[in-house]
Backbone bond lengths (Angstrom), bond angles and torsions (degrees), N, CA, C in turn:
res aa  C-N    CA-C-N  psi(-1)  N-CA   C-N-CA  omega(-1)  CA-C   N-CA-C  phi
1 Q - - - 1.461 - - 1.521 111.41 -
2 L 1.337 116.73 -38.67 1.460 118.90 -179.53 1.521 111.33 -64.20
3 G 1.322 116.70 -24.38 1.458 120.73 178.26 1.514 113.21 -66.34
4 R 1.328 118.13 -13.97 1.459 120.68 175.09 1.523 111.32 -77.17
5 F 1.331 116.19 -15.77 1.458 120.50 -178.90 1.523 112.06 -104.97
6 I 1.310 116.85 -33.59 1.460 120.71 -171.54 1.518 110.01 -136.36
7 N 1.333 116.73 138.54 1.455 122.03 168.24 1.527 106.78 -87.36
8 F 1.308 116.80 108.23 1.453 120.91 -170.80 1.523 112.96 -67.31
9 R 1.315 115.28 135.52 1.451 120.35 163.82 1.524 107.83 -77.49
10 E 1.321 116.80 165.57 1.461 119.78 -177.26 1.520 111.49 -61.81
11 D 1.343 117.26 -41.02 1.464 119.17 -178.70 1.520 111.47 -67.78
12 E 1.339 116.95 -32.87 1.464 120.73 178.91 1.527 110.58 -70.85
13 L 1.335 116.12 -40.04 1.457 119.91 178.66 1.523 110.72 -64.42
14 K 1.333 116.37 -41.12 1.457 119.87 177.52 1.529 110.85 -65.84
15 G 1.338 116.53 -38.50 1.461 119.79 177.98 1.520 111.60 -63.54
16 L 1.320 116.83 -39.47 1.464 120.42 177.77 1.515 110.72 -67.23
17 Q 1.326 116.58 -40.36 1.463 120.10 178.90 1.526 110.96 -63.47
18 R 1.333 116.83 -39.16 1.469 119.39 177.69 1.525 110.90 -65.35
19 L 1.339 115.48 -35.02 1.455 119.72 -177.82 1.519 111.68 -65.83
20 V 1.328 117.10 -35.88 1.467 120.04 -173.68 1.526 112.63 -95.62
21 E 1.308 118.27 12.96 1.461 121.55 172.95 1.530 108.46 -110.05
22 P 1.350 118.99 149.16 1.465 127.35 -6.33 1.522 111.44 -79.87
23 R 1.321 115.21 175.98 1.457 121.70 -178.42 1.530 109.46 -119.43
24 R 1.332 115.15 153.65 1.469 118.61 176.96 1.520 110.04 -146.61
25 K 1.312 114.97 149.61 1.456 121.13 177.73 1.526 109.09 -90.19
26 V 1.316 115.44 141.56 1.462 120.76 176.70 1.528 108.67 -131.63
27 E 1.314 115.27 152.43 1.460 120.30 -179.38 1.532 110.72 -81.26
28 A 1.313 114.76 165.58 1.470 119.98 174.45 1.521 109.79 -61.34
29 H 1.311 116.57 147.95 1.468 124.22 177.79 1.536 112.42 67.97
30 T 1.351 115.45 27.20 1.463 120.13 175.20 1.527 109.23 -87.66
31 Q 1.314 115.99 128.46 1.461 121.06 179.41 1.535 108.36 -81.82
32 L 1.329 116.74 116.79 1.456 121.05 -179.64 1.526 111.79 -92.81
33 T 1.326 116.43 -38.49 1.463 121.89 -179.48 1.517 108.93 -139.49
34 F 1.324 116.74 140.02 1.460 122.45 176.45 1.521 109.82 -109.87
35 E 1.309 116.55 138.52 1.461 120.05 173.28 1.530 109.26 -59.27
36 G 1.328 116.21 133.48 1.455 120.71 -178.36 1.508 114.02 90.19
37 Q 1.329 116.50 -6.10 1.460 120.82 -179.82 1.527 110.52 -71.21
38 G 1.316 117.17 135.57 1.449 121.76 176.80 1.515 111.55 -92.88
39 R 1.321 116.87 152.90 1.464 122.67 177.57 1.528 110.94 52.32
40 Q 1.334 116.35 46.07 1.454 119.91 -178.78 1.527 110.76 -72.53
41 D 1.324 115.86 145.59 1.453 121.07 175.63 1.517 110.09 -81.62
42 C 1.319 115.26 167.41 1.465 121.54 175.04 1.528 108.51 -108.78
43 Y 1.323 115.91 160.33 1.454 121.31 -178.10 1.526 109.58 -139.04
44 V 1.328 114.30 154.55 1.452 121.20 162.32 1.521 106.61 -116.62
45 L 1.311 116.27 128.81 1.462 121.29 178.57 1.528 107.90 -85.35
46 L 1.308 117.13 111.93 1.464 121.89 -176.20 1.525 112.24 -94.25
47 E 1.319 116.84 -34.08 1.465 122.40 175.31 1.520 108.10 -142.92
48 G 1.339 116.36 149.21 1.458 120.70 176.52 1.521 113.06 92.77
49 W 1.335 114.94 -176.12 1.462 123.28 -178.22 1.522 109.63 -123.84
50 A 1.328 115.39 150.88 1.462 121.25 176.46 1.524 108.69 -142.02
51 A 1.326 116.04 172.83 1.459 121.27 178.21 1.516 109.39 -136.99
52 C 1.323 115.77 137.58 1.464 122.42 170.88 1.527 106.74 -99.20
53 Y 1.337 117.37 132.88 1.462 117.93 -173.05 1.526 111.74 -151.89
54 K 1.326 114.15 164.00 1.465 123.47 171.45 1.525 107.51 -116.46
55 L 1.323 116.24 138.01 1.457 121.46 178.34 1.523 109.01 -109.01
56 L 1.329 116.58 125.48 1.456 121.67 -178.61 1.530 110.68 -85.23
57 P 1.338 117.36 161.39 1.474 120.39 -178.30 1.522 113.81 -57.14
58 D 1.346 117.63 -29.89 1.461 120.02 -178.92 1.531 112.53 -85.26
59 G 1.336 116.28 5.38 1.457 120.08 177.86 1.515 114.80 93.58
60 K 1.327 117.64 -7.00 1.460 119.99 178.11 1.526 110.05 -71.37
61 R 1.327 115.36 145.68 1.458 121.23 -177.06 1.523 110.34 -115.87
62 Q 1.319 116.54 133.46 1.458 121.50 172.31 1.520 107.98 -113.38
63 I 1.328 116.30 111.37 1.456 120.25 176.53 1.524 108.55 -77.48
64 I 1.312 115.38 125.02 1.461 121.77 -178.86 1.524 110.72 -82.87
65 N 1.326 114.90 -40.55 1.455 119.29 -176.85 1.523 109.33 -162.99
66 F 1.322 115.70 150.37 1.452 121.70 170.74 1.520 108.24 -96.85
67 S 1.326 116.45 138.41 1.460 121.22 -179.47 1.519 109.44 -109.69
68 I 1.329 115.37 140.26 1.454 123.08 -178.85 1.518 108.78 -124.43
69 P 1.347 119.04 171.01 1.467 120.14 -178.62 1.525 112.50 -52.56
70 G 1.333 114.76 134.96 1.456 121.42 -178.68 1.505 113.67 100.34
71 D 1.335 117.46 -11.40 1.466 120.79 -177.42 1.522 111.14 -85.45
72 F 1.344 115.28 146.09 1.460 121.33 168.44 1.523 108.81 -79.81
73 L 1.327 115.55 147.21 1.458 121.76 176.41 1.521 108.43 -123.45
74 G 1.323 115.94 130.06 1.449 120.47 176.97 1.511 114.84 80.67
75 L 1.326 117.77 1.29 1.461 119.68 -176.00 1.518 111.92 -75.53
76 R 1.340 117.10 -27.10 1.467 119.54 -178.25 1.517 112.44 -63.44
77 S 1.331 117.22 -28.63 1.466 119.65 -175.54 1.524 112.57 -116.43
78 F 1.351 116.99 17.50 1.461 117.22 -172.36 1.525 112.67 -72.35
79 L 1.336 118.30 -16.43 1.460 120.34 176.32 1.533 112.07 -96.48
80 L 1.317 116.91 -2.56 1.459 120.18 177.30 1.526 109.83 -80.90
81 R 1.327 115.56 158.50 1.472 119.33 -180.00 1.531 110.91 -62.56
82 T 1.320 116.20 -39.66 1.465 121.00 177.13 1.524 109.00 -135.82
83 A 1.319 116.56 157.35 1.458 121.78 179.27 1.523 110.07 -65.46
84 D 1.327 116.93 136.58 1.460 120.14 -178.23 1.526 111.99 -95.92
85 H 1.343 117.60 1.49 1.460 120.69 177.06 1.518 108.56 -156.73
86 S 1.313 116.21 169.05 1.459 122.43 178.97 1.524 109.95 -106.82
87 V 1.324 115.85 157.76 1.460 122.02 178.43 1.521 108.66 -132.45
88 V 1.331 116.50 130.65 1.458 121.37 178.93 1.525 108.88 -135.28
89 T 1.325 116.27 143.48 1.460 119.36 174.67 1.526 109.40 -76.61
90 L 1.310 116.38 142.12 1.462 121.87 177.45 1.521 111.67 -98.12
91 T 1.325 115.86 -22.06 1.458 122.51 179.27 1.534 108.12 -135.24
92 Q 1.299 116.89 175.04 1.460 118.67 166.11 1.515 108.32 -56.70
93 A 1.306 116.37 143.31 1.462 118.63 -172.75 1.519 110.83 -145.94
94 L 1.321 114.38 157.99 1.457 122.90 170.45 1.518 106.82 -116.39
95 V 1.330 116.63 122.96 1.455 120.40 -175.80 1.521 110.30 -128.48
96 S 1.315 114.25 154.74 1.455 121.94 168.36 1.521 107.07 -109.43
97 Q 1.303 116.58 130.32 1.465 121.81 -176.00 1.523 108.79 -117.26
98 F 1.337 116.39 132.96 1.467 119.12 179.59 1.518 109.63 -148.21
99 E 1.320 114.76 154.27 1.454 121.30 -177.40 1.527 111.09 -79.71
100 Q 1.319 115.24 161.03 1.458 121.35 -179.92 1.526 111.45 -56.07
101 Q 1.332 116.51 -39.96 1.460 120.06 -175.14 1.516 111.43 -61.65
102 R 1.329 117.43 -34.38 1.464 120.12 178.87 1.513 111.29 -65.74
103 V 1.332 117.30 -35.18 1.464 120.35 176.61 1.521 109.67 -65.66
104 L 1.324 116.41 -46.41 1.461 120.71 -178.30 1.525 110.89 -62.16
105 E 1.320 117.29 -40.77 1.463 120.68 178.60 1.523 111.06 -65.22
106 T 1.317 116.89 -39.88 1.458 120.39 178.86 1.525 110.84 -64.90
107 L 1.323 117.11 -43.04 1.463 121.09 179.63 1.520 110.51 -62.92
108 E 1.323 116.99 -36.75 1.469 120.62 -179.35 1.529 111.55 -72.43
109 D 1.324 116.31 -41.20 1.465 120.36 -176.08 1.527 112.57 -78.90
110 L 1.332 117.04 -32.53 1.470 121.55 -174.21 1.536 109.20 -131.86
111 P 1.336 117.56 78.73 1.470 120.15 -174.06 1.528 114.07 -62.28
112 R 1.335 118.26 -30.97 1.475 118.41 177.99 1.519 110.70 -67.83
113 L 1.325 116.37 -36.45 1.459 119.60 174.46 1.518 109.60 -66.02
114 G 1.331 116.57 -37.36 1.462 120.45 175.59 1.515 111.73 -60.55
115 A 1.352 116.93 -39.56 1.462 120.53 177.77 1.522 111.00 -64.12
116 A 1.340 116.87 -36.74 1.461 120.52 178.23 1.525 110.87 -66.38
117 I 1.335 116.48 -39.65 1.469 120.02 177.05 1.523 110.02 -65.48
118 L 1.335 116.79 -38.80 1.471 120.16 175.89 1.522 110.46 -62.42
119 W 1.334 117.30 -37.62 1.466 120.71 175.91 1.530 109.77 -60.56
120 A 1.343 116.73 -43.91 1.468 120.09 -179.97 1.521 110.79 -60.40
121 L 1.330 116.59 -40.05 1.463 119.99 178.40 1.522 111.09 -67.86
122 S 1.333 117.21 -38.39 1.466 120.51 178.23 1.520 110.67 -64.77
123 R 1.318 116.10 -39.29 1.462 120.67 178.32 1.522 110.52 -64.84
124 E 1.325 116.42 -41.18 1.465 120.01 177.57 1.526 110.38 -63.10
125 E 1.325 116.82 -39.23 1.462 120.35 178.27 1.522 110.50 -62.68
126 A 1.346 116.85 -40.81 1.459 120.43 177.99 1.524 111.11 -62.74
127 I 1.327 117.08 -36.46 1.457 121.28 177.57 1.523 110.64 -65.64
128 V 1.330 116.36 -43.88 1.468 120.32 -179.93 1.532 110.44 -63.43
129 V 1.334 117.07 -36.72 1.470 120.45 177.50 1.527 109.93 -61.37
130 Q 1.334 117.02 -42.56 1.461 119.71 178.75 1.526 110.97 -64.05
131 H 1.327 117.14 -36.11 1.465 119.93 177.86 1.534 110.78 -65.39
132 L 1.318 116.18 -35.96 1.467 120.00 176.18 1.525 110.46 -62.58
133 V 1.327 116.62 -41.98 1.463 120.44 177.85 1.527 110.19 -66.09
134 N 1.333 116.82 -39.14 1.473 120.13 177.57 1.518 111.21 -54.54
135 I 1.331 115.47 -46.21 1.459 120.39 -176.12 1.522 111.86 -76.59
136 G 1.336 116.48 -37.12 1.458 119.85 -171.26 1.516 116.06 -88.75
137 R 1.346 117.41 -35.40 1.459 118.29 -170.35 1.523 115.76 -128.44
138 R 1.331 118.22 -27.60 1.451 118.36 177.81 1.523 109.02 -79.62
139 T 1.316 116.10 151.26 1.452 118.70 173.49 1.523 108.56 -66.35
140 A 1.316 116.81 165.70 1.457 120.18 -176.79 1.526 111.50 -59.51
141 I 1.330 117.63 -42.73 1.463 119.59 -178.05 1.525 110.43 -72.12
142 E 1.327 117.70 -36.12 1.469 120.55 176.49 1.520 110.75 -65.46
143 G 1.334 116.84 -43.57 1.453 121.11 -178.37 1.512 112.71 -65.01
144 L 1.336 116.73 -43.05 1.464 119.47 -179.61 1.527 110.20 -68.24
145 A 1.325 116.82 -39.72 1.467 119.75 176.54 1.523 110.65 -61.05
146 H 1.333 116.76 -41.52 1.454 121.11 179.56 1.529 110.53 -63.57
147 L 1.320 117.03 -43.80 1.459 121.33 179.98 1.526 111.08 -62.06
148 L 1.321 117.66 -44.36 1.455 121.09 -179.14 1.522 111.64 -65.73
149 L 1.332 117.12 -38.18 1.468 120.74 176.96 1.525 110.59 -67.27
150 E 1.317 116.55 -41.58 1.463 120.92 179.73 1.527 111.05 -60.49
151 I 1.326 116.75 -47.52 1.460 120.42 179.06 1.530 110.18 -59.37
152 G 1.322 116.06 -42.14 1.462 119.96 179.03 1.513 112.35 -61.28
153 Q 1.321 117.04 -42.41 1.459 120.68 179.24 1.529 110.72 -65.10
154 R 1.322 117.10 -42.39 1.469 120.93 178.56 1.528 110.73 -63.30
155 L 1.322 117.73 -39.22 1.459 120.84 179.14 1.526 111.31 -67.78
156 R 1.330 117.88 -35.18 1.459 119.99 178.45 1.524 111.05 -62.35
157 V 1.326 117.10 -34.46 1.462 121.28 179.68 1.525 111.00 -59.20
158 V 1.331 117.06 -35.76 1.470 120.56 -177.63 1.533 111.27 -103.95
159 G 1.327 117.13 17.05 1.450 121.63 173.33 1.512 115.56 75.34
160 L 1.345 117.27 24.67 1.464 120.47 -176.97 1.519 113.41 -116.98
161 G 1.319 117.46 7.78 1.460 120.21 -179.60 1.510 110.84 -144.51
162 E 1.317 115.68 165.18 1.460 122.03 178.10 1.515 108.23 -148.53
163 D 1.340 116.37 172.23 1.462 120.10 -176.32 1.525 112.37 -58.42
164 G 1.341 116.94 -30.85 1.460 120.25 -176.34 1.507 114.82 -82.25
165 G 1.350 117.60 -4.79 1.459 119.35 177.57 1.514 112.26 139.21
166 Y 1.329 115.21 -168.69 1.462 120.22 -177.21 1.527 110.08 -165.40
167 A 1.332 115.27 157.72 1.454 120.66 174.01 1.519 108.29 -65.06
168 C 1.333 116.16 130.20 1.464 120.47 -173.43 1.528 109.80 -137.67
169 P 1.337 117.05 105.27 1.462 120.04 -178.75 1.525 113.51 -84.75
170 L 1.321 118.07 4.77 1.459 120.95 -174.52 1.524 110.98 -72.53
171 T 1.312 115.86 130.31 1.459 121.28 175.81 1.529 110.09 -83.09
172 Q 1.325 115.15 165.73 1.463 118.75 176.13 1.523 110.65 -63.74
173 E 1.327 117.21 -31.02 1.460 120.47 177.26 1.529 110.78 -65.51
174 A 1.343 116.99 -43.16 1.465 120.28 178.80 1.524 110.78 -64.31
175 L 1.321 117.19 -43.12 1.469 120.42 177.90 1.526 110.28 -62.79
176 A 1.326 116.46 -38.82 1.466 120.20 178.66 1.521 110.75 -63.57
177 D 1.326 117.47 -42.03 1.461 120.66 179.84 1.523 111.66 -67.34
178 A 1.324 117.49 -27.17 1.463 120.43 177.23 1.526 111.39 -78.48
179 M 1.328 116.76 -30.56 1.464 121.12 -174.99 1.525 113.42 -97.96
180 G 1.328 117.89 -6.20 1.458 119.86 -176.53 1.516 112.30 71.19
181 L 1.332 116.00 32.38 1.453 122.10 -178.43 1.524 109.73 -120.14
182 T 1.323 116.37 179.99 1.460 120.97 172.63 1.528 108.44 -96.01
183 P 1.337 118.06 155.38 1.466 119.67 176.02 1.530 112.71 -56.88
184 I 1.328 117.12 -34.31 1.470 120.32 178.55 1.521 110.21 -63.78
185 H 1.333 116.81 -41.79 1.460 120.79 179.16 1.522 110.23 -65.26
186 V 1.328 117.51 -41.53 1.463 121.00 178.09 1.521 110.00 -62.23
187 N 1.326 117.36 -42.05 1.457 120.90 177.66 1.519 111.18 -58.78
188 R 1.334 115.84 -39.87 1.465 120.60 179.82 1.531 110.85 -66.44
189 I 1.329 116.59 -40.32 1.467 120.31 -179.62 1.526 110.48 -67.72
190 L 1.330 116.72 -42.21 1.458 119.86 178.44 1.532 110.64 -61.64
191 R 1.314 116.58 -36.48 1.459 119.49 177.16 1.525 110.55 -65.93
192 Q 1.333 117.36 -38.91 1.466 121.02 177.61 1.526 110.86 -64.18
193 L 1.324 117.16 -41.88 1.473 120.26 178.40 1.524 110.62 -62.47
194 R 1.325 116.14 -39.25 1.458 120.71 179.41 1.525 110.46 -68.67
195 E 1.325 117.61 -44.42 1.466 120.71 -178.69 1.517 112.25 -66.60
196 R 1.327 117.60 -28.41 1.464 121.65 176.46 1.529 112.42 -80.35
197 G 1.328 116.13 -3.95 1.454 119.96 179.88 1.514 113.36 73.09
198 L 1.350 117.51 27.70 1.465 121.26 -176.75 1.526 112.08 -98.42
199 A 1.324 117.19 -50.01 1.458 120.75 -177.27 1.517 109.53 -161.24
200 S 1.312 115.47 157.65 1.460 120.13 176.55 1.526 108.90 -144.85
201 L 1.318 115.61 139.71 1.457 122.64 177.59 1.522 107.42 -107.59
202 T 1.331 115.39 104.52 1.454 121.53 -175.99 1.514 109.19 -121.03
203 G 1.326 115.70 122.66 1.451 118.29 -177.54 1.513 109.98 63.42
204 R 1.294 115.79 -120.90 1.464 121.21 -179.18 1.521 110.98 -117.02
205 R 1.325 116.11 34.99 1.464 119.68 178.87 1.519 110.64 -142.42
206 L 1.336 115.73 134.84 1.458 121.51 172.11 1.527 107.74 -94.44
207 V 1.309 116.07 123.62 1.462 121.87 177.11 1.525 107.94 -107.13
208 I 1.316 116.05 123.64 1.461 121.07 178.36 1.515 108.13 -98.38
209 H 1.316 116.75 114.08 1.462 121.89 -177.62 1.519 111.91 -87.70
210 D 1.321 117.66 -31.59 1.470 122.19 -176.97 1.527 107.69 -140.94
211 L 1.340 115.98 89.86 1.457 120.47 -175.98 1.520 111.43 -64.17
212 A 1.306 117.54 -44.23 1.462 120.83 -179.14 1.527 110.75 -63.17
213 G 1.330 116.62 -41.94 1.453 120.30 179.82 1.515 112.20 -66.42
214 L 1.328 116.31 -38.36 1.459 120.43 179.09 1.522 110.29 -66.68
215 R 1.337 116.84 -40.79 1.459 120.44 178.08 1.526 111.05 -65.54
216 E 1.313 116.39 -38.15 1.466 119.12 178.79 1.522 110.63 -65.44
217 L 1.325 117.15 -42.36 1.457 120.94 178.97 1.525 111.15 -59.35
218 A 1.341 116.60 -44.03 1.466 121.31 -175.67 1.518 112.54 -86.02
219 D 1.350 117.77 -8.26 1.467 121.31 -172.39 1.525 108.68 52.50
220 F 1.326 115.10 50.82 1.464 121.92 -171.57 1.517 111.18 -85.77
221 N 1.323 115.64 124.17 1.459 123.32 177.71 1.521 107.22 -124.15
222 I 1.335 117.25 118.90 1.465 120.03 -173.01 1.528 113.18 -80.67
223 A 1.326 118.35 6.92 1.464 120.44 -174.20 1.529 112.37 -55.29
224 Y 1.326 117.39 -35.76 1.469 119.36 -177.44 1.533 112.72 -74.85
225 L 1.342 116.66 -9.86 1.460 121.14 178.54 1.520 112.83 -110.44
226 D 1.312 118.05 -16.42 1.463 122.94 -172.57 1.525 109.55 -102.37
227 H 1.347 116.05 109.81 1.464 119.80 -175.30 1.521 112.02 -126.21
228 D 1.336 118.12 27.62 1.450 119.41 -179.68 1.520 112.71 -59.15
229 G 1.322 116.35 -31.47 1.455 120.39 -173.15 1.511 114.65 -73.58
230 I 1.339 119.52 -6.58 1.454 120.20 -176.84 1.526 111.65 -116.48
231 K 1.336 116.33 18.96 1.468 119.03 -179.68 1.531 108.75 -64.69
232 H 1.315 115.88 131.99 1.454 122.19 -179.43 1.516 109.87 -89.10
233 K 1.317 116.65 138.13 1.443 121.91 178.77 1.524 111.08 -87.73
234 P 1.330 116.96 149.39 1.464 119.07 177.20 1.515 110.25 -63.87
235 E 1.309 116.37 147.06 1.456 120.98 178.41 1.527 109.65 -77.38
């Protein structure tokens, strides 16, 4: 993903490779970061899916964002005294885990790589803003359509999605927690999308039957995800 922002020099590529080593496999539903945790580590998700979320006192969960391969985990709050959200894997995953100090050293030694990481954080912030709009102002069917299109676009960037759909391990409960809805309501919306001939979520795959129609329903504009035009050239 960082390659969409920067054409890496050899030293920058080696620095990034050092940052993401070593790697380890984790099972589904593994808690990587807890809200309130001090001195939390950072991660890069290399394989699998994860979710960043807040847990309310009554046990309700609000998913802030879904993470896919190539995403940083925990980087948004790594300079805070404690983590402001939790991170859990949704599937089996391969992650790279590193301490805060390694990030700071990398940013100091390779500032262009640091700028690329800042771009990744800015992009994540733009995604979270869209999720806020999904919950606050779009109708439930518009918001869910927008979320599904967004995930598809992000997966295409890393070669895991196409216009016709993508592998999707998200349960109706997870989608409900992201949209501020109940699983029953999400089930009803998915049925409406299917009956309109727009998309269907069957098993662990989202099939998009009418991409143009789905984009029109969600008023989906990929500008906040598409940054090819600002790629920096090596000096």
